[in-house]
MARSETOR-793967 format. One record per atom (N, C-alpha, C): y, z, x; residue in one letter. Coordinates in steps of 0.2 Angstrom, whole numbers, padded with zeros to 4 digits, always signed. Example, Ala and Ser with C-alpha at 12.3 -4.5 7.8 and 13.67 -1.06 7.14 Angstrom:
<rs>
-0028+0039+0066A
-0022+0039+0062A
-0016+0039+0066A
-0011+0035+0064S
-0005+0036+0068S
+0000+0039+0064S
</rs>
This chain:
<rs>
-0213-0001-0081M
-0213-0005-0087M
-0206-0006-0090M
-0202-0001-0089W
-0195-0002-0092W
-0190-0005-0087W
-0192-0006-0081R
-0187-0009-0076R
-0188-0016-0077R
-0182-0019-0078Q
-0182-0027-0080Q
-0177-0030-0076Q
-0177-0037-0076P
-0172-0041-0072P
-0165-0040-0074P
-0161-0042-0070S
-0153-0042-0072S
-0152-0046-0078S
-0148-0042-0082G
-0146-0046-0089G
-0150-0044-0095G
-0157-0042-0093F
-0161-0041-0099F
-0159-0036-0104F
-0156-0031-0102W
-0154-0026-0106W
-0148-0027-0110W
-0143-0031-0107L
-0138-0034-0111L
-0140-0039-0116L
-0145-0043-0115L
-0148-0047-0120L
-0151-0043-0125L
-0154-0038-0123F
-0158-0034-0128F
-0153-0030-0133F
-0147-0028-0130V
-0142-0025-0135V
-0139-0030-0140V
-0138-0036-0137T
-0135-0041-0141T
-0140-0043-0147T
-0146-0043-0145D
-0151-0045-0150D
-0152-0039-0156D
-0152-0033-0153L
-0152-0027-0157L
-0146-0027-0163L
-0140-0029-0160I
-0135-0028-0165I
-0135-0034-0170I
-0136-0040-0168V
-0136-0045-0173V
-0142-0045-0178V
-0148-0042-0175R
-0154-0042-0180R
-0153-0036-0185R
-0150-0031-0183A
-0148-0025-0187A
-0144-0028-0193A
-0138-0031-0191G
-0134-0034-0196G
-0138-0039-0201G
-0142-0043-0198Y
-0145-0048-0202Y
-0150-0045-0207Y
-0153-0040-0205Q
-0158-0036-0209Q
-0154-0032-0215Q
-0148-0030-0213M
-0144-0027-0218M
-0143-0031-0224M
-0142-0038-0222A
-0141-0043-0228A
-0147-0045-0231A
-0153-0042-0229K
-0159-0044-0233K
-0162-0039-0237K
-0167-0035-0236S
-0170-0030-0240S
-0167-0023-0239S
-0165-0019-0244P
-0166-0021-0251P
-0160-0024-0255P
-0155-0026-0251V
-0149-0029-0254V
-0150-0036-0257V
-0153-0040-0254L
-0154-0047-0256L
-0158-0048-0263L
-0164-0045-0263P
-0167-0045-0270P
-0163-0042-0275P
-0160-0037-0274L
-0156-0033-0279L
-0150-0038-0281L
-0147-0041-0276L
-0141-0046-0278L
-0144-0052-0282L
-0150-0054-0280A
-0153-0060-0283A
-0154-0058-0291A
-0157-0052-0292A
-0159-0050-0298A
-0153-0049-0303A
-0148-0047-0300S
-0141-0045-0303S
-0138-0052-0306S
-0140-0057-0302L
-0137-0064-0304L
-0142-0068-0309L
-0147-0064-0311G
-0151-0067-0316G
-0157-0071-0314G
-0159-0070-0307A
-0165-0074-0304A
-0171-0071-0307A
-0176-0075-0308N
-0183-0072-0310N
-0187-0071-0303N
-0193-0069-0304K
-0197-0067-0298K
-0198-0073-0293K
-0200-0078-0296V
-0201-0084-0292V
-0195-0086-0288V
-0189-0086-0291T
-0183-0087-0288T
-0181-0082-0283T
-0182-0076-0284I
-0181-0070-0280I
-0185-0072-0273I
-0191-0073-0274G
-0196-0075-0268G
-0193-0080-0264G
-0191-0086-0268A
-0188-0091-0264A
-0181-0090-0260A
-0177-0086-0264I
-0171-0084-0260I
-0172-0079-0254I
-0177-0075-0254V
-0178-0071-0249V
-0181-0075-0243V
-0186-0080-0245G
-0189-0083-0240G
-0186-0090-0237G
-0181-0092-0241V
-0178-0099-0240V
-0173-0099-0234V
-0171-0093-0232S
-0166-0093-0226S
-0170-0095-0220S
-0176-0095-0220T
-0180-0097-0214T
-0182-0104-0214T
-0180-0108-0219L
-0182-0115-0220L
-0178-0119-0214L
-0172-0117-0213T
-0169-0121-0207T
-0172-0120-0201T
-0175-0114-0200G
-0179-0112-0194G
-0185-0116-0193G
-0188-0117-0199T
-0195-0121-0199T
-0193-0128-0197T
-0188-0131-0199V
-0186-0138-0197V
-0183-0138-0190V
-0178-0134-0188F
-0174-0135-0182F
-0176-0131-0176F
-0181-0126-0177K
-0182-0122-0171K
-0185-0127-0165K
-0190-0131-0166P
-0193-0135-0161P
-0187-0140-0158P
-0183-0142-0162F
-0177-0147-0159F
-0172-0143-0155F
-0171-0137-0157V
-0166-0132-0154V
-0169-0130-0147V
-0176-0128-0147G
-0179-0127-0141G
-0179-0132-0136G
-0181-0138-0138A
-0181-0144-0134A
-0174-0146-0131A
-0169-0145-0135L
-0162-0146-0133L
-0160-0141-0128L
-0162-0135-0129S
-0160-0130-0124S
-0164-0131-0117S
-0170-0134-0118D
-0174-0136-0112D
-0170-0141-0108D
-0166-0145-0111R
-0163-0151-0108R
-0156-0148-0106R
-0152-0145-0110W
-0145-0144-0109W
-0143-0137-0107W
-0149-0132-0107G
-0147-0125-0105G
-0147-0121-0111G
-0148-0114-0110R
-0149-0109-0116R
-0142-0107-0118R
-0137-0107-0113K
-0131-0103-0115K
-0127-0106-0121K
-0126-0112-0121I
-0122-0115-0127I
-0125-0113-0133I
-0132-0114-0134W
-0135-0112-0140W
-0135-0105-0142W
-0135-0101-0136F
-0135-0093-0137F
-0129-0091-0141F
-0123-0094-0138F
-0116-0092-0141F
-0115-0096-0148F
-0118-0102-0149T
-0117-0105-0156T
-0121-0100-0161T
-0127-0098-0159A
-0130-0093-0164A
-0126-0087-0166A
-0123-0084-0161L
-0119-0078-0162L
-0113-0080-0166L
-0110-0085-0166L
-0104-0087-0170L
-0107-0088-0177L
-0112-0091-0178L
-0115-0091-0185L
-0117-0085-0188L
-0120-0080-0184F
-0121-0074-0186F
-0115-0070-0189F
-0110-0071-0185A
-0103-0067-0186A
-0100-0070-0192A
-0100-0077-0194G
-0096-0080-0199G
-0099-0080-0206G
-0105-0081-0207F
-0108-0082-0214F
-0108-0076-0218F
-0109-0070-0215P
-0109-0064-0220P
-0103-0063-0224P
-0097-0065-0222F
-0091-0064-0226F
-0091-0069-0232F
-0095-0074-0233L
-0095-0078-0238L
-0099-0076-0244L
-0103-0070-0244Y
-0108-0068-0249Y
-0104-0065-0255Y
-0098-0063-0254R
-0094-0060-0259R
-0091-0065-0264R
-0092-0072-0262F
-0090-0077-0267F
-0095-0080-0271F
-0102-0077-0270I
-0107-0080-0273I
-0108-0078-0281I
-0109-0083-0285E
-0109-0081-0292E
-0116-0083-0296E
-0120-0087-0293T
-0126-0090-0296T
-0132-0089-0291T
-0138-0089-0294P
-0144-0089-0289P
-0144-0095-0285P
-0142-0101-0287D
-0142-0107-0284D
-0137-0107-0278D
-0131-0104-0279Q
-0127-0103-0273Q
-0129-0098-0268Q
-0133-0093-0270L
-0135-0088-0265L
-0141-0092-0261L
-0145-0096-0264M
-0150-0099-0261M
-0147-0104-0256M
-0142-0108-0257L
-0139-0112-0253L
-0136-0108-0247L
-0133-0103-0248L
-0130-0099-0242L
-0135-0096-0238L
-0141-0094-0241R
-0146-0091-0237R
-0149-0097-0232R
-0150-0103-0235I
-0152-0109-0231I
-0148-0110-0225I
-0141-0110-0226I
-0136-0111-0220I
-0136-0105-0215I
-0136-0099-0218H
-0136-0093-0214H
-0142-0093-0209H
-0148-0095-0212G
-0154-0096-0208G
-0154-0100-0201G
-0148-0104-0201S
-0148-0108-0195S
-0146-0104-0189S
-0143-0098-0190A
-0142-0093-0184A
-0149-0091-0181A
-0153-0089-0185T
-0160-0087-0182T
-0164-0092-0180T
-0163-0098-0183A
-0166-0104-0180A
-0164-0106-0173A
-0158-0105-0171I
-0156-0106-0164I
-0158-0100-0160I
-0156-0094-0162F
-0156-0088-0158F
-0163-0086-0156F
-0168-0087-0160G
-0175-0085-0159G
-0178-0089-0153G
-0179-0095-0153P
-0183-0099-0148P
-0179-0098-0141P
-0172-0099-0142V
-0168-0099-0136V
-0169-0092-0132V
-0168-0086-0135T
-0168-0080-0132T
-0175-0078-0130T
-0180-0080-0133L
-0187-0079-0131L
-0189-0084-0125L
-0186-0090-0125A
-0187-0094-0119A
-0184-0091-0113A
-0178-0088-0113I
-0174-0084-0108I
-0178-0079-0105I
-0181-0075-0110V
-0185-0069-0108V
-0192-0071-0104V
-0195-0076-0107A
-0201-0079-0104A
-0200-0081-0097A
-0194-0085-0096E
-0193-0088-0090E
-0191-0083-0084E
-0191-0076-0086L
-0190-0071-0081L
-0196-0070-0076L
-0202-0073-0078G
-0208-0072-0074G
-0214-0072-0078G
-0219-0074-0075R
-0226-0073-0078R
-0229-0066-0078R
-0228-0062-0073D
-0231-0056-0072D
-0228-0051-0078D
-0233-0048-0081N
-0232-0044-0086N
-0228-0047-0092N
-0229-0053-0093R
-0225-0057-0098R
-0226-0054-0105R
-0232-0052-0107A
-0233-0050-0114A
-0229-0043-0115A
-0230-0039-0109T
-0226-0032-0110T
-0219-0033-0110T
-0216-0038-0106R
-0209-0039-0106R
-0206-0042-0113R
-0210-0047-0116L
-0209-0049-0122L
-0209-0044-0128L
-0214-0039-0127G
-0215-0034-0132G
-0209-0029-0132G
-0207-0028-0126I
-0201-0023-0125I
-0195-0027-0128I
-0194-0033-0126Y
-0188-0037-0129Y
-0188-0037-0136Y
-0194-0039-0139E
-0194-0039-0147E
-0193-0032-0150E
-0193-0027-0146M
-0192-0021-0149M
-0184-0021-0152M
-0180-0025-0149A
-0173-0026-0152A
-0174-0028-0159A
-0178-0033-0160R
-0179-0036-0167R
-0182-0030-0171R
-0187-0027-0168G
-0190-0021-0172G
-0185-0016-0174G
-0180-0014-0169A
-0175-0009-0170A
-0170-0011-0176A
-0169-0018-0176G
-0164-0020-0181G
-0167-0020-0188G
-0174-0022-0188H
-0177-0021-0194H
-0178-0014-0197H
-0178-0009-0192M
-0179-0002-0194M
-0172+0000-0196M
-0167-0001-0193I
-0160+0001-0194I
-0157-0002-0200I
-0158-0009-0201G
-0154-0013-0206G
-0156-0010-0213G
-0162-0010-0215P
-0163-0008-0222P
-0161-0001-0224P
-0162+0004-0220A
-0160+0010-0221A
-0152+0011-0222A
-0149+0007-0217A
-0141+0007-0217A
-0139+0004-0223A
-0142-0002-0225A
-0140-0005-0231A
-0141-0001-0238A
-0147+0003-0238G
-0148+0007-0243G
-0143+0013-0244G
-0141+0016-0238L
-0136+0021-0238L
-0129+0018-0241L
-0127+0012-0238L
-0121+0009-0240L
-0121+0008-0248L
-0127+0005-0250L
-0127+0004-0257L
-0126+0010-0262L
-0128+0016-0259A
-0127+0022-0263A
-0120+0024-0264A
-0116+0022-0259V
-0109+0024-0260V
-0104+0018-0261V
-0106+0012-0261S
-0102+0006-0261S
-0106+0000-0265S
-0103-0006-0265D
-0106-0011-0268D
-0109-0016-0263D
-0112-0022-0266V
-0115-0027-0262V
-0110-0030-0257V
-0104-0032-0260S
-0099-0035-0256S
-0097-0031-0250S
-0097-0025-0250T
-0095-0021-0245T
-0101-0021-0239T
-0107-0021-0241V
-0113-0022-0237V
-0112-0028-0233V
-0111-0034-0236F
-0110-0040-0232F
-0104-0040-0228F
-0099-0037-0229T
-0093-0036-0225T
-0095-0033-0219T
-0098-0027-0220V
-0100-0023-0214V
-0105-0027-0209V
-0109-0031-0212V
-0114-0035-0208V
-0110-0040-0204V
-0105-0043-0207G
-0100-0048-0203G
-0097-0044-0197G
-0094-0039-0199L
-0091-0035-0193L
-0095-0033-0188L
-0101-0031-0190L
-0106-0029-0185L
-0108-0035-0180L
-0109-0040-0184S
-0111-0046-0180S
-0106-0049-0175S
-0099-0048-0177C
-0094-0049-0172C
-0094-0045-0166C
-0096-0038-0167A
-0097-0033-0162A
-0102-0035-0157A
-0107-0039-0159A
-0112-0042-0154A
-0109-0046-0148A
-0103-0049-0149M
-0100-0053-0144M
-0099-0049-0138M
-0098-0042-0139V
-0095-0038-0133V
-0101-0038-0127V
-0107-0036-0129P
-0112-0036-0123P
-0114-0044-0122P
-0113-0048-0126A
-0116-0055-0125A
-0112-0058-0120A
-0105-0057-0119V
-0101-0061-0114V
-0103-0059-0107V
-0106-0053-0107F
-0108-0051-0100F
-0115-0052-0098F
-0119-0056-0102V
-0126-0058-0101V
-0125-0064-0095V
-0128-0063-0089P
-0128-0068-0084P
-0133-0073-0085P
-0131-0079-0085F
-0135-0085-0086F
-0135-0089-0079F
-0141-0088-0076D
-0142-0092-0069D
-0143-0099-0070D
-0144-0103-0065S
-0144-0110-0065S
-0151-0112-0068S
-0156-0108-0068S
-0163-0109-0071S
-0162-0110-0078S
-0157-0107-0081T
-0157-0107-0089T
-0151-0110-0091T
-0146-0113-0087I
-0141-0116-0090I
-0139-0123-0087I
-0142-0125-0082E
-0141-0132-0079E
-0145-0137-0083E
-0142-0142-0085P
-0145-0148-0088P
-0151-0150-0084P
-0156-0152-0087V
-0162-0155-0083V
-0161-0163-0084V
-0161-0166-0079R
-0160-0174-0079R
-0167-0177-0082R
-0166-0180-0087R
-0172-0184-0091R
-0170-0191-0092R
-0175-0195-0092P
-0174-0202-0093P
-0170-0203-0100P
-0172-0200-0105S
-0168-0200-0111S
-0170-0194-0116S
-0166-0193-0120L
-0167-0187-0125L
-0173-0189-0130L
-0173-0195-0133P
-0179-0196-0137P
-0186-0196-0133P
-0186-0198-0127R
-0192-0198-0122R
-0194-0191-0121R
-0189-0186-0120Q
-0190-0179-0119Q
-0193-0176-0125Q
-0190-0178-0131L
-0193-0175-0137L
-0200-0177-0138L
-0201-0184-0137A
-0208-0186-0138A
-0213-0183-0134A
-0211-0183-0127D
-0216-0180-0122D
-0217-0172-0124D
-0212-0169-0126G
-0213-0162-0127G
-0217-0160-0134G
-0215-0164-0139F
-0219-0163-0145F
-0227-0165-0144F
-0228-0171-0140R
-0235-0172-0138R
-0238-0167-0135R
-0235-0164-0130H
-0238-0158-0126H
-0239-0152-0131H
-0234-0151-0135A
-0235-0145-0139A
-0240-0145-0144A
-0240-0151-0148V
-0245-0151-0154V
-0252-0153-0151V
-0253-0154-0145G
-0259-0155-0142G
-0263-0149-0140G
-0259-0143-0140R
-0262-0137-0138R
-0265-0133-0144R
-0271-0132-0144A
-0275-0129-0149A
-0272-0122-0150A
-0270-0119-0144E
-0267-0112-0145E
-0261-0111-0149E
-0257-0116-0149I
-0251-0116-0153I
-0253-0116-0161I
-0258-0120-0163W
-0260-0121-0170W
-0264-0114-0172W
-0267-0112-0167G
-0271-0105-0169G
-0267-0100-0170G
-0262-0098-0165V
-0258-0092-0167V
-0253-0094-0172V
-0251-0100-0172G
-0246-0102-0177G
-0248-0101-0184G
-0255-0103-0185A
-0258-0102-0192A
-0259-0094-0193A
-0260-0090-0188L
-0261-0083-0189L
-0254-0080-0191L
-0249-0082-0188E
-0242-0079-0189E
-0240-0082-0196E
-0242-0088-0198F
-0240-0091-0205F
-0243-0086-0210F
-0249-0084-0209A
-0252-0079-0214A
-0249-0072-0214A
-0248-0070-0208V
-0245-0063-0207V
-0238-0063-0210V
-0234-0067-0208Y
-0227-0067-0210Y
-0227-0069-0218Y
-0231-0073-0220G
-0231-0074-0227G
-0232-0067-0231G
-0237-0063-0229S
-0238-0057-0232S
-0232-0052-0231S
-0230-0051-0225L
-0224-0047-0224L
-0218-0048-0228L
-0216-0055-0228Y
-0210-0056-0231Y
-0211-0056-0239Y
-0217-0056-0241S
-0218-0055-0248S
-0217-0047-0250S
-0219-0043-0245L
-0217-0036-0246L
-0209-0035-0246L
-0206-0039-0242K
-0198-0038-0242K
-0195-0040-0249K
-0199-0046-0251A
-0196-0048-0258A
-0197-0044-0264A
-0203-0041-0264F
-0205-0038-0270F
-0206-0030-0270F
-0207-0027-0264L
-0207-0020-0264L
-0201-0016-0267L
-0195-0018-0266P
-0189-0015-0269P
-0190-0014-0276P
-0192-0020-0279I
-0193-0020-0287I
-0198-0016-0289I
-0204-0016-0285F
-0210-0012-0287F
-0208-0004-0286F
-0205-0003-0281A
-0203+0004-0280A
-0199+0007-0285A
-0194+0003-0288L
-0190+0005-0294L
-0194+0006-0300L
-0199+0001-0301Q
-0203+0001-0307Q
-0208+0007-0307Q
-0210+0009-0301A
-0215+0015-0300A
-0211+0022-0300A
-0205+0021-0300G
-0201+0028-0300G
-0200+0031-0293G
-0201+0027-0288Y
-0200+0029-0281Y
-0192+0029-0280Y
-0188+0024-0282G
-0181+0024-0281G
-0180+0019-0275G
-0174+0016-0275V
-0172+0011-0270V
-0172+0014-0263V
-0171+0021-0262W
-0171+0024-0256W
-0178+0023-0253W
-0184+0024-0257A
-0191+0023-0254A
-0192+0016-0251A
-0189+0011-0255A
-0190+0004-0252A
-0186+0003-0246A
-0180+0006-0245G
-0177+0006-0239G
-0180+0009-0233G
-0183+0015-0235L
-0186+0019-0230L
-0193+0016-0228L
-0196+0013-0233F
-0202+0009-0231F
-0201+0005-0225F
-0196+0000-0226F
-0195-0005-0221F
-0193-0002-0214F
-0189+0004-0215T
-0187+0007-0209T
-0193+0010-0205T
-0197+0014-0208L
-0203+0017-0205L
-0208+0011-0203L
-0208+0006-0206Q
-0213+0000-0204Q
-0210-0003-0198Q
-0204-0004-0197E
-0201-0007-0191E
-0200-0001-0185E
-0200+0005-0187G
-0200+0010-0182G
-0206+0010-0179G
-0212+0010-0183A
-0219+0010-0180A
-0220+0004-0176A
-0217-0002-0178H
-0218-0008-0175H
-0214-0008-0168H
-0208-0005-0168L
-0204-0004-0162L
-0208+0000-0157L
-0211+0006-0159L
-0214+0010-0154L
-0220+0007-0151L
-0224+0003-0155V
-0231+0001-0153V
-0230-0005-0149V
-0225-0009-0150R
-0224-0016-0146R
-0226-0015-0139R
-0223-0011-0135P
-0225-0011-0128P
-0233-0009-0127P
-0236-0005-0131V
-0243-0004-0131V
-0247-0010-0132V
-0245-0014-0138G
-0248-0020-0139G
-0247-0025-0134G
-0241-0025-0130G
-0241-0030-0125G
-0245-0028-0119G
-0245-0022-0117R
-0250-0020-0112R
-0257-0021-0113R
-0259-0020-0119T
-0266-0021-0121T
-0267-0029-0120T
-0263-0033-0122A
-0264-0040-0121A
-0264-0042-0114A
-0259-0039-0110D
-0259-0041-0103D
-0266-0039-0099D
-0268-0033-0101R
-0274-0030-0098R
-0281-0033-0100R
-0281-0034-0107H
-0288-0035-0110H
-0288-0042-0113H
-0282-0045-0114G
-0282-0052-0117G
-0279-0051-0124G
-0277-0057-0126A
-0273-0057-0133A
-0278-0055-0139A
-0284-0058-0138T
-0289-0057-0144T
-0290-0050-0147T
-0291-0045-0142P
-0292-0038-0144P
-0286-0035-0148P
-0280-0037-0145A
-0274-0034-0147A
-0272-0037-0154A
-0274-0043-0155I
-0273-0046-0162I
-0278-0044-0167I
-0284-0043-0165A
-0289-0040-0170A
-0287-0033-0172A
-0285-0029-0168I
-0282-0022-0170I
-0277-0023-0175I
-0272-0027-0173G
-0266-0028-0178G
-0268-0030-0185G
-0273-0035-0185M
-0276-0037-0192M
-0279-0032-0195M
-0283-0028-0192L
-0286-0022-0195L
-0281-0017-0198L
-0276-0016-0195A
-0271-0011-0198A
-0267-0014-0204A
-0265-0020-0203I
-0261-0024-0208I
-0265-0025-0214I
-0272-0027-0213G
-0276-0028-0219G
-0278-0022-0223G
-0279-0017-0219S
-0280-0010-0223S
-0274-0008-0227S
-0268-0008-0224A
-0262-0006-0228A
-0261-0010-0234A
-0262-0017-0233L
-0261-0021-0239L
-0266-0020-0245L
-0272-0018-0243I
-0277-0017-0248I
-0275-0010-0252I
-0273-0005-0248L
-0271+0001-0251L
-0265+0002-0255L
-0260-0003-0253L
-0253-0002-0255L
-0252-0002-0263L
-0255-0006-0267P
-0254-0005-0274P
-0256+0001-0277P
-0261+0005-0273Y
-0264+0011-0276Y
-0261+0017-0273Y
-0255+0016-0270A
-0252+0022-0267A
-0249+0027-0273A
-0252+0033-0273P
-0250+0037-0279P
-0243+0040-0278P
-0241+0041-0272T
-0234+0044-0271T
-0230+0040-0266T
-0224+0042-0266A
-0219+0039-0261A
-0222+0041-0254A
-0224+0047-0253T
-0227+0049-0246T
-0232+0044-0244T
-0237+0043-0248T
-0242+0038-0247T
-0240+0031-0245T
-0235+0029-0249L
-0232+0022-0248L
-0229+0022-0241L
-0226+0027-0239L
-0222+0027-0232L
-0227+0028-0227L
-0233+0031-0228I
-0238+0031-0223I
-0241+0024-0222I
-0242+0021-0227L
-0244+0014-0226L
-0239+0009-0223L
-0233+0011-0224A
-0228+0007-0220A
-0229+0008-0213A
-0230+0014-0210V
-0232+0015-0203V
-0238+0011-0201V
-0243+0011-0205L
-0249+0007-0203L
-0247-0001-0202L
-0243-0003-0207V
-0241-0010-0206V
-0237-0011-0200V
-0233-0007-0198G
-0229-0007-0192G
-0233-0007-0186G
-0238-0003-0186V
-0243-0003-0180V
-0247-0009-0179V
-0249-0012-0185G
-0252-0019-0185G
-0247-0024-0182G
-0241-0024-0184Q
-0236-0029-0181Q
-0236-0028-0173Q
-0235-0022-0171G
-0234-0020-0164G
-0240-0022-0160G
-0246-0023-0162F
-0251-0025-0158F
-0252-0033-0158F
-0250-0036-0164T
-0251-0043-0165T
-0246-0047-0162T
-0239-0046-0163F
-0234-0051-0161F
-0233-0052-0153F
-0233-0046-0149P
-0232-0048-0142P
-0238-0052-0139P
-0244-0051-0142A
-0250-0055-0140A
-0249-0062-0142A
-0247-0064-0148T
-0246-0071-0150T
-0241-0074-0146T
-0235-0071-0145V
-0230-0074-0141V
-0232-0076-0134V
-0236-0071-0131S
-0238-0072-0124S
-0243-0078-0123S
-0247-0079-0128V
-0252-0084-0128V
-0248-0091-0128V
-0242-0092-0132I
-0238-0098-0131I
-0235-0098-0125I
-0232-0093-0122S
-0228-0093-0116S
-0233-0095-0110S
-0239-0093-0110N
-0244-0094-0105N
-0247-0101-0105N
-0246-0104-0111T
-0250-0111-0112T
-0245-0117-0111T
-0239-0116-0113I
-0234-0122-0113I
-0232-0123-0106I
-0231-0129-0104A
-0228-0131-0097A
-0221-0128-0097A
-0219-0127-0091A
-0213-0123-0090A
-0207-0128-0092A
-0207-0134-0092D
-0201-0138-0094D
-0201-0140-0101D
-0206-0137-0105H
-0206-0138-0112H
-0207-0131-0116H
-0205-0126-0112I
-0207-0119-0115I
-0202-0118-0121I
-0196-0120-0121G
-0192-0119-0127G
-0194-0123-0133G
-0196-0129-0132L
-0199-0133-0138L
-0205-0130-0140L
-0210-0127-0136G
-0216-0124-0138G
-0215-0118-0142G
-0210-0114-0140L
-0209-0108-0143L
-0205-0110-0150L
-0202-0115-0150G
-0199-0118-0156G
-0204-0120-0161G
-0209-0124-0159V
-0214-0126-0164V
-0218-0119-0166V
-0219-0115-0162Y
-0223-0108-0164Y
-0218-0105-0169Y
-0212-0104-0168G
-0207-0101-0172G
-0207-0105-0179G
-0207-0111-0179A
-0207-0115-0185A
-0213-0114-0190A
-0219-0113-0187L
-0225-0111-0191L
-0224-0104-0193L
-0221-0100-0189R
-0220-0093-0192R
-0215-0093-0198R
-0210-0097-0197N
-0205-0097-0202N
-0208-0100-0209N
-0212-0105-0208L
-0215-0108-0214L
-0219-0103-0218L
-0222-0098-0214G
-0225-0092-0218G
-0220-0088-0222G
-0214-0087-0218K
-0209-0083-0222K
-0206-0086-0228K
-0206-0093-0228V
-0204-0097-0234V
-0209-0097-0239V
-0215-0099-0237A
-0220-0101-0242A
-0223-0094-0245A
-0223-0089-0241G
-0227-0083-0243G
-0223-0080-0249G
-0217-0078-0249P
-0214-0075-0255P
-0214-0080-0261P
-0213-0086-0260V
-0213-0091-0266V
-0220-0091-0269V
-0226-0091-0265A
-0232-0091-0267A
-0234-0085-0271A
-0232-0079-0267I
-0234-0073-0270I
-0230-0071-0276I
-0224-0074-0277G
-0220-0073-0283G
-0223-0077-0289G
-0226-0083-0287A
-0229-0087-0293A
-0236-0083-0295A
-0239-0080-0290L
-0245-0076-0292L
-0244-0070-0296L
-0238-0067-0294L
-0237-0061-0298L
-0234-0062-0305L
-0232-0068-0306E
-0231-0070-0313E
-0237-0070-0318E
-0243-0070-0315F
-0249-0071-0319F
-0254-0065-0317F
-0254-0063-0311L
-0258-0058-0309L
-0255-0051-0307L
-0258-0045-0308P
-0255-0039-0306P
-0255-0038-0298P
-0251-0034-0296A
-0250-0033-0289A
-0257-0030-0286A
-0260-0026-0290K
-0267-0023-0288K
-0272-0028-0286K
-0271-0034-0288L
-0276-0040-0286L
-0273-0044-0280L
-0266-0045-0281V
-0263-0050-0276V
-0263-0047-0269V
-0260-0041-0268F
-0259-0038-0261F
-0266-0036-0258F
-0271-0033-0262P
-0277-0032-0259P
-0281-0039-0257P
-0279-0044-0260G
-0282-0051-0258G
-0279-0053-0251G
-0273-0052-0250L
-0270-0053-0244L
-0273-0049-0238L
-0274-0042-0240G
-0277-0038-0235G
-0284-0040-0233G
-0288-0042-0238A
-0295-0044-0237A
-0295-0050-0232A
-0290-0055-0233T
-0290-0060-0229T
-0288-0058-0221T
-0284-0053-0221A
-0282-0051-0214A
-0289-0048-0211A
-0292-0044-0215L
-0299-0041-0212L
-0304-0046-0210L
-0304-0052-0214V
-0309-0057-0212V
-0307-0060-0205V
-0300-0061-0204I
-0298-0063-0198I
-0299-0059-0192I
-0299-0052-0193C
-0300-0047-0188C
-0307-0047-0186C
-0312-0048-0191V
-0319-0048-0190V
-0321-0055-0186V
-0318-0060-0188A
-0319-0067-0184A
-0317-0066-0177A
-0311-0063-0176L
-0308-0062-0169L
-0313-0058-0165L
-0315-0052-0168A
-0319-0048-0164A
-0326-0051-0162A
-0329-0054-0167V
-0335-0058-0166V
-0335-0063-0160V
-0329-0067-0161G
-0328-0072-0155G
-0327-0069-0149G
-0323-0063-0148Y
-0322-0060-0142Y
-0328-0057-0139Y
-0333-0054-0143V
-0339-0051-0140V
-0343-0057-0138V
-0344-0062-0141Q
-0348-0068-0139Q
-0345-0071-0133Q
-0339-0071-0132R
-0336-0074-0125R
-0338-0069-0120R
-0337-0063-0121R
-0339-0058-0116R
-0346-0058-0114R
-0350-0059-0118R
-0357-0060-0117R
-0359-0066-0113R
-0355-0072-0114L
-0356-0078-0111L
-0354-0077-0103L
-0348-0074-0103R
-0345-0073-0096R
-0350-0068-0092R
-0353-0063-0095L
-0357-0058-0091L
-0364-0061-0090L
-0366-0066-0094G
-0372-0069-0093G
-0372-0074-0088G
-0366-0077-0087S
-0365-0082-0081S
-0364-0079-0075S
</rs>
């Protein structure tokens, strides 16, 4: 399972470094910075989620262009953006400026996500979900390391120092990146009649696949819930008396569990199909969200963080493998971009919508409502899976 093609682990390390830095610039640093600038809850939710807006718009186009012109140029463009923007946060003075910078900074992930996933998917169809699960452990490790590191830095320094460290760390990602081998299958331009024709054909192919809309809608809902946690858990942790350390440790444990379970989730999807893996993930996430507002102690809160991470580990390798196995080979970058755009839309809409609800409703109603929705999805997937098995056995 751990033996992978040439260059895979260099790509893995590059992703790990930039993701860790990018997450350091998010929770708990970003909500606290926004609050210190005078932002209300709705604005805080928008600031946390808006960095993915550029991804929602541009991921399909970046994926399509990498299908045509190769992955390498886009890979290094994203790395330059990751390295440059963190140094600008020290000049921010208003919530509006912070929101604008987050929109621009989000262009790095808009490029990096679909391009790197396409590279990994193109390494072969065998055990694809497992390989994608292992690769996205880099993202999970970044999510685990980043919040804890940011919390520790905040304890001994200020917000500007955290963003400077993020920039330096992102520059360091260039070291393994320059040794990533790009063979002809991922960098040679593919001859097409025209770029508009390629985009039209690719979008027609992608939007016509029901699988993309199914898993895209699922990830819209899941990421909307998870990014709402990123936006508001640090504030609630302080209000409940847990302290900012508990918020940072929550996201670290969440992503630690996510990281460890991803290969198991990928293997489950490869062996038994994507539906059982996704159903298990929805059961874990839904249960955690229902119980979250009622956590009596910080210890209970952190146990629920692990449960959320387990749910992510089962869900996400399965959904990415569905897209990779559905899209034609010459449109795989665009297909993953469309899927990523739907995922990013949840990241943007979720915190804003939940922030608006929290202005009028208590958290003890809002988050259990999200959890109940996840459990309904789990039941629907389980019933559909059982029915399909009965039909296959009956035939």
